[in-house]
N, C-alpha and C positions, 0 to 999 in steps of 0.2 A: 300956091307955093308948096314945094316938096319938103316936108318935115321928116327928117330921118327917125325921130323917136316914135313916129306913127307906123314905122315899117317893121314887120316881124324880123327881117334879117338883121336889123340893128341890134335887137335884143338877143337874138340867137348868137350873133358874133360876140356880144358881151358875155354871154353865158359860157361860150367856148373859151374865151380869154380868161375868164375867172376860174374855170376848171383847170386850165393850164397853170395858173398861179397857185391854185390849191395843191396841185401835184408837186409843186416845189416845196410845200410845207409839210412833207411827210414826217419830218422830225418834230413837228408841233401839231399833234392830232387834233387838239381843240380848235386851233386856228384854221386847220384844214377843213374841219367840219363846218365851221362858220362860212368859209368861202364857198363850200359846196352848197350850202343853204342859199347863199346869195345867188349862185348860178341857177338854182331851181326857181327862185323868184324871177330872174330874168327870163327863164323859159315860160313862166306863166304870163309875163308881160308880152312876150312874143305871141303866145296863143291869143291873148286879148287883142293885140294889134291886128292879128289875122281875122279875128271875129269882126272887129271894127271895119276892116277893109271889105269883108263880105257884106256886112250890113250896109255900108255906104254905097257899095256897088248896086245893091238891090234897091236902095231908096234914093240914090243920087245925092247923098249927103256926105259931108266931111266927118271923119272920126272926131269924137269929143276932144277938146283941148285939156 
């Protein structure tokens, strides 16, 4: 079964959307920074998902749940 949270694109799209929301918070710098940190974490999850895909393709296994 195709699980979207195991796909890097899912997390990159979330990071992009979160950055767009953060840009709307320019009047609230603290909240904007929080949103940008969340976007960074989404990018890290995307990188991790990409690694899992690479590992699973090499070993024929599914990414961890």
